[in-house]
KOLFI-218793 format. One line per field, with one value per residue: residue number from 1; x, y, z of N, C-alpha, C in turn. Coordinates in steps of 0.2 Angstrom, whole numbers, plus 5000, padded with zeros to 4 digits. Example, Ala and Ser with C-alpha at 12.3 -4.5 7.8 and 13.67 -1.06 7.14 Angstrom:
<tivos>
num <- c(1  2)
nX <- c(5066  5064)
nY <- c(4972  4989)
nZ <- c(5039  5035)
caX <- c(5062  5068)
caY <- c(4978  4995)
caZ <- c(5039  5036)
cX <- c(5066  5064)
cY <- c(4984  5000)
cZ <- c(5039  5039)
</tivos>
This chain:
<tivos>
num <- c(1  2  3  4  5  6  7  8  9  10  11  12  13  14  15  16  17  18  19  20  21  22  23  24  25  26  27  28  29  30  31  32  33  34  35  36  37  38  39  40  41  42  43  44  45  46  47  48  49  50  51  52  53  54  55  56  57  58  59  60  61  62  63  64  65  66  67  68  69  70  71  72  73  74  75  76  77  78  79  80  81  82  83  84  85  86  87  88  89  90  91  92  93  94  95  96  97  98  99  100  101  102  103  104  105  106  107  108  109  110  111  112  113  114  115  116  117  118  119  120  121  122  123  124  125  126  127  128  129  130  131  132  133  134  135  136  137  138  139  140  141  142  143  144  145  146  147  148  149  150  151  152  153  154  155  156  157  158  159  160  161  162  163  164  165  166  167  168  169  170  171  172  173  174  175  176  177  178  179  180  181  182  183  184  185  186  187  188  189  190  191  192  193  194  195  196  197  198  199  200  201  202  203  204  205  206  207  208  209  210  211  212  213  214  215  216  217  218  219  220  221  222  223  224  225  226  227  228  229  230  231  232  233  234  235  236  237  238  239  240  241  242  243  244  245  246  247  248  249  250  251  252  253  254  255  256  257  258  259  260  261  262  263  264  265  266  267  268  269  270  271  272  273  274  275  276  277  278  279  280  281  282  283  284  285  286  287  288  289)
nX <- c(5004  5010  5019  5011  5005  5015  5018  5007  5008  5020  5016  5006  5014  5022  5012  5007  5019  5020  5009  5012  5022  5016  5007  5016  5022  5011  5008  5020  5020  5008  5012  5023  5015  5007  5017  5022  5010  5009  5021  5018  5007  5013  5022  5013  5006  5017  5021  5009  5010  5021  5017  5007  5015  5023  5014  5009  5021  5023  5011  5014  5025  5020  5011  5020  5027  5016  5013  5025  5025  5014  5018  5030  5023  5015  5025  5031  5020  5019  5031  5030  5019  5025  5035  5027  5020  5031  5035  5024  5024  5036  5033  5023  5030  5039  5030  5024  5036  5039  5028  5029  5041  5037  5027  5035  5043  5033  5029  5041  5042  5031  5033  5045  5040  5030  5039  5047  5037  5032  5044  5046  5034  5037  5048  5043  5034  5042  5050  5039  5035  5047  5048  5036  5039  5050  5044  5034  5043  5050  5040  5036  5048  5049  5037  5040  5051  5045  5036  5044  5052  5043  5031  5019  5014  5006  4991  4973  4960  4946  4928  4922  4917  4927  4942  4960  4973  4979  4993  5010  5018  5031  5037  5039  5033  5019  5003  4993  4975  4961  4949  4937  4929  4926  4933  4928  4933  4930  4932  4935  4928  4933  4922  4922  4934  4937  4938  4937  4938  4936  4938  4950  4951  4954  4945  4940  4929  4922  4915  4913  4918  4936  4952  4966  4981  4992  5005  5021  5029  5038  5042  5032  5023  5009  5004  4990  4984  4974  4969  4966  4958  4951  4949  4934  4930  4937  4939  4940  4954  4960  4971  4969  4970  4973  4979  4975  4966  4972  4975  4983  4984  4990  4990  4981  4983  4977  4980  4981  4990  5003  4999  4984  4980  4975  4982  4983  4991  4995  5000  5008  5008  5016  5024  5013  5002  4991  4975  4969  4955  4941  4924  4911  4909  4919  4935  4946  4957  4961  4968  4978  4975)
nY <- c(4994  5006  5007  5008  5020  5028  5027  5033  5046  5050  5049  5059  5070  5070  5072  5084  5092  5090  5097  5109  5112  5111  5122  5132  5132  5135  5147  5153  5152  5159  5171  5174  5174  5185  5195  5194  5197  5210  5216  5214  5222  5234  5235  5236  5248  5256  5255  5259  5273  5276  5275  5285  5296  5295  5297  5310  5317  5315  5321  5334  5336  5335  5346  5356  5355  5358  5371  5377  5375  5383  5395  5397  5397  5408  5418  5417  5420  5433  5439  5437  5445  5457  5458  5459  5470  5479  5478  5482  5495  5500  5498  5507  5519  5519  5520  5532  5540  5538  5543  5556  5559  5558  5568  5579  5578  5579  5592  5599  5597  5603  5616  5619  5618  5628  5639  5638  5640  5652  5659  5657  5663  5676  5679  5677  5687  5698  5697  5699  5712  5718  5716  5722  5735  5737  5735  5746  5756  5754  5756  5769  5776  5772  5778  5792  5793  5791  5801  5812  5809  5805  5813  5813  5801  5798  5792  5794  5785  5780  5781  5769  5755  5749  5740  5739  5732  5715  5713  5708  5702  5711  5724  5738  5750  5762  5757  5763  5767  5766  5776  5790  5798  5810  5811  5815  5827  5824  5816  5799  5783  5767  5753  5740  5726  5713  5695  5685  5668  5659  5665  5671  5684  5700  5713  5730  5740  5756  5772  5780  5782  5781  5788  5778  5769  5756  5746  5737  5729  5719  5704  5696  5703  5714  5730  5740  5756  5768  5784  5799  5793  5783  5772  5767  5757  5747  5733  5732  5734  5723  5709  5697  5680  5670  5659  5646  5643  5639  5646  5659  5670  5674  5682  5696  5712  5726  5743  5759  5772  5785  5802  5802  5790  5774  5758  5743  5728  5715  5699  5686  5669  5665  5673  5681  5685  5700  5710  5726  5735  5747  5747  5756  5759  5750  5744  5732  5718  5707  5691  5680  5662)
nZ <- c(5000  5004  4994  4983  4986  4986  4973  4967  4973  4967  4954  4954  4957  4946  4936  4940  4939  4925  4921  4926  4918  4906  4907  4909  4896  4888  4893  4889  4876  4873  4877  4868  4857  4859  4860  4847  4840  4845  4840  4826  4825  4829  4818  4808  4811  4810  4796  4791  4795  4789  4776  4776  4779  4767  4757  4761  4759  4745  4741  4745  4737  4725  4726  4727  4715  4706  4711  4708  4694  4691  4695  4687  4674  4676  4678  4665  4657  4662  4658  4644  4642  4646  4636  4625  4627  4628  4614  4608  4612  4607  4593  4592  4595  4585  4574  4577  4576  4563  4557  4561  4555  4541  4541  4543  4532  4522  4525  4523  4509  4505  4509  4502  4489  4489  4491  4480  4470  4474  4472  4458  4454  4457  4450  4437  4437  4439  4427  4418  4421  4418  4405  4401  4404  4395  4383  4383  4384  4372  4363  4366  4363  4349  4345  4347  4339  4326  4326  4326  4314  4304  4304  4296  4296  4307  4310  4308  4313  4304  4306  4299  4290  4282  4280  4284  4273  4275  4286  4287  4302  4304  4305  4317  4315  4317  4311  4299  4299  4288  4279  4280  4288  4301  4317  4333  4345  4358  4374  4374  4380  4385  4383  4382  4382  4372  4366  4352  4351  4342  4330  4332  4335  4342  4350  4354  4361  4361  4367  4357  4339  4337  4336  4331  4332  4326  4330  4332  4345  4346  4337  4341  4348  4346  4346  4350  4350  4357  4355  4365  4375  4388  4402  4409  4418  4430  4428  4414  4413  4416  4412  4399  4398  4385  4380  4382  4372  4361  4349  4339  4347  4363  4375  4381  4385  4391  4396  4404  4395  4393  4390  4389  4383  4378  4379  4371  4372  4362  4364  4355  4349  4339  4325  4315  4302  4302  4303  4304  4309  4310  4315  4316  4333  4337  4337  4329  4329  4318  4318  4308  4307)
caX <- c(5000  5014  5022  5006  5003  5021  5018  5002  5011  5025  5012  5003  5019  5024  5006  5007  5024  5019  5004  5015  5026  5012  5005  5021  5023  5006  5009  5026  5017  5003  5016  5026  5010  5005  5023  5022  5005  5011  5026  5015  5003  5017  5025  5008  5006  5023  5020  5004  5012  5026  5014  5004  5020  5026  5009  5009  5027  5022  5006  5017  5030  5015  5008  5026  5028  5011  5014  5031  5023  5010  5023  5033  5018  5013  5031  5032  5015  5020  5037  5027  5015  5029  5038  5022  5019  5037  5035  5019  5026  5041  5030  5019  5034  5042  5025  5024  5042  5038  5022  5031  5046  5033  5024  5040  5045  5028  5029  5046  5041  5026  5036  5049  5036  5028  5044  5048  5031  5033  5050  5044  5029  5040  5053  5038  5031  5048  5051  5033  5036  5053  5046  5031  5042  5054  5039  5032  5049  5051  5034  5037  5054  5047  5032  5043  5055  5041  5033  5050  5054  5038  5024  5013  5012  5001  4985  4967  4956  4939  4923  4918  4918  4932  4948  4966  4975  4983  5000  5014  5021  5038  5040  5037  5030  5012  5000  4987  4968  4958  4943  4938  4925  4929  4932  4927  4938  4928  4936  4931  4930  4933  4917  4923  4939  4935  4942  4933  4943  4935  4941  4957  4950  4954  4941  4939  4923  4922  4909  4912  4924  4942  4959  4970  4987  4994  5012  5023  5034  5043  5039  5026  5018  5006  5001  4985  4984  4968  4970  4961  4953  4952  4945  4929  4929  4944  4939  4943  4961  4963  4974  4965  4974  4970  4984  4972  4962  4976  4976  4989  4984  4992  4988  4978  4985  4975  4982  4982  4997  5004  4995  4977  4980  4974  4986  4982  4997  4993  5005  5006  5012  5021  5023  5007  4999  4985  4972  4966  4949  4936  4917  4908  4912  4923  4941  4947  4963  4960  4975  4978  4975)
caY <- c(5000  5012  5008  5011  5027  5032  5028  5038  5052  5051  5050  5065  5075  5070  5075  5091  5095  5091  5102  5116  5113  5113  5128  5137  5132  5138  5154  5156  5152  5165  5178  5175  5176  5192  5199  5194  5201  5217  5218  5215  5228  5240  5236  5238  5255  5260  5255  5264  5279  5278  5276  5291  5301  5295  5300  5317  5320  5315  5326  5340  5337  5337  5353  5361  5355  5362  5378  5379  5376  5388  5401  5397  5399  5415  5422  5417  5424  5440  5441  5437  5451  5463  5458  5461  5478  5483  5478  5487  5502  5501  5499  5513  5524  5519  5522  5539  5543  5538  5548  5563  5560  5559  5574  5584  5578  5583  5599  5602  5597  5609  5623  5620  5619  5635  5643  5638  5643  5660  5662  5657  5668  5683  5679  5678  5694  5703  5697  5702  5719  5721  5715  5727  5742  5737  5736  5752  5761  5754  5759  5777  5778  5772  5783  5798  5793  5792  5808  5817  5808  5805  5815  5812  5794  5798  5791  5795  5779  5782  5777  5766  5747  5747  5737  5739  5726  5711  5714  5703  5705  5712  5730  5741  5756  5762  5755  5768  5764  5769  5779  5797  5801  5814  5809  5821  5829  5822  5811  5793  5778  5760  5750  5732  5723  5706  5691  5679  5663  5655  5669  5674  5691  5705  5719  5735  5744  5762  5776  5783  5781  5784  5788  5773  5767  5749  5745  5731  5730  5714  5699  5692  5708  5719  5735  5744  5762  5772  5791  5803  5787  5781  5767  5768  5752  5744  5727  5733  5734  5716  5705  5691  5675  5667  5654  5639  5642  5636  5650  5663  5675  5671  5686  5703  5716  5733  5747  5766  5774  5792  5806  5801  5785  5767  5754  5736  5724  5708  5694  5681  5663  5665  5679  5679  5691  5702  5715  5730  5739  5750  5746  5760  5760  5744  5743  5725  5715  5700  5687  5674  5656)
caZ <- c(5000  5004  4987  4979  4988  4984  4966  4966  4974  4961  4947  4955  4956  4939  4933  4942  4936  4918  4920  4927  4912  4900  4908  4907  4889  4885  4894  4885  4869  4873  4878  4862  4852  4861  4858  4840  4838  4846  4835  4820  4825  4829  4812  4803  4812  4807  4789  4789  4797  4784  4770  4776  4778  4760  4753  4762  4756  4738  4740  4746  4732  4719  4726  4726  4708  4703  4712  4704  4687  4690  4696  4681  4669  4677  4676  4658  4655  4663  4654  4637  4642  4646  4630  4620  4628  4625  4607  4605  4613  4602  4587  4592  4595  4578  4570  4578  4573  4555  4555  4562  4549  4535  4541  4542  4525  4518  4527  4520  4502  4503  4510  4496  4483  4490  4490  4473  4467  4475  4468  4451  4452  4458  4444  4431  4438  4437  4420  4414  4422  4414  4398  4399  4404  4389  4377  4384  4382  4365  4360  4367  4359  4342  4343  4347  4333  4321  4327  4323  4307  4299  4307  4292  4297  4312  4306  4311  4311  4302  4309  4294  4290  4278  4284  4281  4271  4280  4286  4291  4308  4303  4308  4323  4314  4317  4305  4298  4298  4282  4279  4279  4293  4306  4324  4337  4350  4364  4377  4373  4385  4383  4386  4383  4379  4371  4362  4349  4350  4335  4324  4334  4334  4347  4349  4359  4360  4364  4368  4350  4335  4340  4332  4334  4328  4327  4329  4334  4350  4344  4332  4344  4351  4342  4351  4348  4355  4356  4357  4369  4377  4395  4405  4414  4423  4432  4425  4407  4412  4418  4406  4397  4397  4380  4378  4382  4366  4356  4343  4339  4353  4370  4380  4379  4391  4391  4401  4402  4394  4394  4385  4388  4378  4380  4375  4371  4369  4361  4364  4350  4350  4334  4321  4310  4299  4305  4299  4309  4306  4314  4313  4321  4340  4338  4334  4330  4326  4316  4317  4304  4312)
cX <- c(5004  5017  5017  5005  5009  5020  5013  5004  5016  5021  5009  5008  5021  5018  5006  5013  5023  5014  5007  5019  5022  5009  5010  5022  5017  5006  5015  5023  5012  5007  5020  5021  5008  5011  5023  5016  5006  5016  5023  5011  5007  5020  5019  5007  5011  5023  5015  5006  5017  5023  5010  5009  5023  5020  5008  5015  5026  5017  5010  5022  5026  5013  5014  5027  5022  5011  5020  5029  5019  5014  5027  5029  5016  5019  5032  5026  5016  5026  5034  5023  5019  5033  5033  5021  5025  5037  5030  5021  5032  5038  5026  5024  5037  5037  5024  5030  5041  5033  5025  5037  5042  5030  5029  5042  5040  5028  5035  5045  5036  5029  5041  5045  5033  5033  5046  5043  5031  5039  5049  5039  5032  5045  5049  5036  5036  5050  5045  5034  5041  5051  5041  5034  5046  5049  5036  5037  5050  5046  5034  5042  5052  5042  5035  5047  5051  5037  5038  5052  5049  5031  5018  5011  5007  4994  4978  4963  4949  4934  4919  4919  4923  4938  4954  4968  4979  4990  5004  5017  5028  5041  5037  5034  5023  5009  4994  4981  4966  4951  4943  4933  4928  4928  4932  4933  4936  4932  4932  4933  4929  4927  4918  4930  4938  4940  4937  4938  4942  4937  4948  4956  4949  4950  4941  4934  4923  4916  4907  4918  4930  4947  4963  4976  4989  5001  5014  5029  5040  5039  5033  5022  5016  5003  4996  4984  4978  4969  4964  4955  4955  4948  4940  4928  4936  4944  4941  4950  4964  4966  4970  4970  4971  4974  4980  4967  4965  4977  4982  4990  4985  4989  4986  4979  4983  4977  4982  4989  4997  5000  4988  4976  4979  4978  4984  4987  4994  4999  5003  5011  5017  5020  5018  5005  4992  4982  4968  4960  4945  4929  4913  4912  4917  4929  4943  4954  4961  4967  4974  4979  4982)
cY <- c(5006  5013  5011  5018  5031  5033  5033  5045  5055  5053  5057  5071  5076  5074  5083  5095  5096  5096  5109  5117  5115  5120  5134  5137  5136  5146  5157  5157  5158  5171  5179  5177  5183  5197  5199  5198  5209  5220  5219  5221  5235  5241  5238  5246  5259  5260  5260  5271  5281  5279  5283  5297  5301  5299  5308  5320  5320  5321  5333  5342  5339  5344  5358  5361  5359  5369  5381  5380  5382  5395  5402  5400  5406  5420  5422  5421  5432  5443  5441  5444  5457  5464  5461  5468  5482  5483  5482  5494  5504  5502  5505  5519  5525  5522  5530  5543  5543  5543  5555  5564  5562  5566  5580  5584  5581  5590  5603  5602  5603  5615  5624  5621  5626  5640  5644  5641  5650  5663  5662  5663  5675  5684  5681  5685  5699  5703  5700  5709  5722  5721  5721  5734  5742  5739  5743  5758  5761  5757  5767  5779  5778  5777  5790  5799  5794  5799  5813  5816  5808  5807  5814  5805  5793  5798  5791  5789  5782  5778  5774  5759  5745  5745  5739  5732  5722  5713  5709  5706  5706  5718  5733  5748  5756  5761  5759  5764  5768  5772  5787  5801  5804  5810  5815  5821  5827  5816  5804  5788  5771  5757  5742  5731  5716  5702  5686  5674  5659  5659  5672  5682  5695  5711  5723  5739  5750  5766  5779  5781  5785  5785  5783  5772  5760  5749  5738  5732  5725  5710  5696  5697  5714  5724  5740  5750  5766  5779  5794  5798  5785  5775  5769  5763  5749  5737  5727  5733  5728  5712  5699  5686  5670  5661  5647  5638  5639  5640  5654  5668  5672  5675  5693  5707  5724  5737  5754  5768  5782  5796  5804  5795  5778  5763  5747  5732  5717  5703  5688  5675  5663  5671  5677  5686  5693  5708  5719  5734  5742  5750  5750  5762  5755  5744  5736  5724  5708  5696  5681  5668  5653)
cZ <- c(5000  4997  4982  4980  4985  4976  4964  4967  4969  4955  4948  4954  4949  4935  4934  4939  4928  4917  4921  4920  4906  4901  4907  4900  4886  4886  4890  4878  4868  4873  4871  4857  4853  4858  4850  4837  4839  4841  4828  4820  4825  4822  4807  4804  4809  4800  4787  4790  4791  4777  4770  4775  4771  4756  4754  4759  4748  4736  4740  4740  4725  4719  4725  4718  4704  4704  4708  4697  4686  4691  4690  4675  4670  4676  4669  4655  4656  4659  4646  4637  4642  4639  4624  4621  4626  4618  4604  4606  4608  4595  4586  4592  4588  4573  4571  4575  4566  4553  4555  4556  4543  4535  4540  4535  4520  4519  4523  4512  4500  4504  4504  4490  4483  4489  4483  4469  4468  4472  4461  4449  4453  4452  4438  4431  4436  4430  4416  4415  4418  4407  4396  4399  4397  4383  4377  4382  4375  4361  4360  4362  4351  4340  4343  4341  4327  4320  4324  4316  4302  4302  4303  4293  4303  4309  4311  4309  4310  4305  4303  4294  4285  4282  4280  4279  4276  4280  4290  4297  4307  4306  4314  4322  4314  4311  4304  4297  4291  4284  4279  4284  4298  4313  4328  4342  4357  4367  4376  4379  4383  4387  4387  4379  4378  4366  4359  4347  4344  4329  4326  4333  4341  4346  4355  4357  4364  4364  4361  4346  4338  4335  4335  4329  4330  4326  4332  4339  4348  4339  4335  4348  4347  4347  4347  4353  4352  4359  4360  4371  4384  4397  4410  4419  4424  4429  4418  4407  4414  4411  4405  4395  4391  4377  4377  4376  4360  4349  4344  4345  4360  4375  4377  4385  4390  4397  4399  4400  4394  4388  4383  4383  4381  4376  4376  4368  4369  4360  4360  4352  4345  4330  4316  4307  4302  4301  4305  4305  4312  4311  4318  4328  4342  4334  4335  4327  4324  4314  4312  4308  4310)
</tivos>
């Protein structure tokens, strides 16, 4: 019985020991499992944190790249706008400068043209005045010479319809009119100085028949002088520019002369024949076409 009891005690001790060992093993296994689970959880949390940090970093990098790209694009747009504005201003300035240059050139051309025209007009006026004075002086000298040398050649124009024969424009001596009617000593007035372009005819109408002479200042100037005659209207003293009619008569210049005489100078394009006559109150010069 003692041996049996001892065996039972030994078995009990062995069972208790085995149980203790099993409990210890289970506890160790549980502890290790808990530690492993804790490590796994910690690792999972660490990985999640790392993933979150990486995602945040990438998001920040992406945001930084987007911001940098936006800033670069904005800067580029501003630079492009600045360049475009500078180019526009440069073009506007160039256009203004070109317009100002052209305006100055146009003004200079206009001023030069005006100056040239004024100079030409002054020169033409001076030449015309010099020619007029020379013609008047030549006519006066010729008239004085003729009066001294051939007083009998001073001719009284008659108030009839007969005409003088055609004359070639060759000499400067007064050309007599024909007829026999008396001319009064009353002062006559010019009522009209005219031109018939279809007939190349210059005519002067007076208040009554007049004494007249015809002479030549040069090859292209025939002078009609009406004695004891004056102008009643200033318009009758204006020169007539007849060059545009294309005939032989270029200009008709009526003006008062010395000794109560009206002088009508007819400038010709070329030397041509002419015929002088008086019909009533009208003295005319008919030029060959």
